[in-house]
C-alpha positions in Angstrom: 18.4 55.2 132.0 18.3 58.1 129.6 15.7 60.8 129.5 13.1 61.1 126.8 14.8 64.2 125.4 18.1 62.4 125.2 16.4 59.5 123.4 14.8 61.9 120.9 18.2 63.4 120.2 19.8 60.0 119.6 17.0 59.0 117.3 17.5 62.3 115.3 21.2 61.4 115.0 20.5 57.8 114.0 18.0 58.9 111.3 20.5 61.4 110.0 23.1 58.7 109.6 20.7 56.2 108.1 21.6 56.9 104.4 24.5 55.4 102.4 25.6 58.8 101.1 25.7 60.3 104.6 27.6 57.3 106.0 30.1 57.8 103.2 30.5 61.5 104.1 31.0 60.7 107.8 33.7 58.1 107.0 35.4 60.7 104.7 35.2 63.4 107.4 36.9 61.1 109.9 40.1 61.9 108.0 39.7 65.6 108.9 38.1 68.7 107.6 37.1 68.9 103.9 35.6 71.5 101.7 32.2 71.2 100.2 33.9 70.8 96.8 36.0 67.9 98.0 32.9 66.2 99.4 31.0 66.9 96.2 33.7 65.3 94.2 33.1 62.0 95.9 29.7 61.6 94.3 28.0 62.0 90.9 25.2 64.1 92.4 24.4 67.7 91.8 25.3 70.3 94.4 21.8 70.6 95.8 21.6 66.9 96.6 24.9 66.9 98.4 24.0 70.1 100.2 20.7 68.6 101.4 22.5 65.6 102.8 25.0 67.9 104.6 22.1 70.0 106.0 20.4 66.9 107.5 23.7 66.0 109.2 24.3 69.6 110.3 20.7 69.8 111.8 21.4 66.6 113.8 24.7 68.0 115.1 26.8 65.4 113.3 28.8 67.9 111.2 29.5 71.6 111.4 30.5 74.2 108.8 32.5 77.3 108.5 32.4 79.8 105.7 35.8 80.9 104.3 36.0 83.6 101.7 32.9 85.1 100.0 
């Protein structure tokens, strides 16, 4: 049996994945690392929308990021 804290973490991950755009990003990232621009090019959304989806996934620990350059 899992602890309540573990259950809460799993729920956070499931909620973060429970959106079509986020599932598409996860599938795309299974291929390997991609830049924000590459992920953005998959969708016809503005930067802020894609950024918000990535932030939800980052907060849940599903994805991570590194800053290269400026």
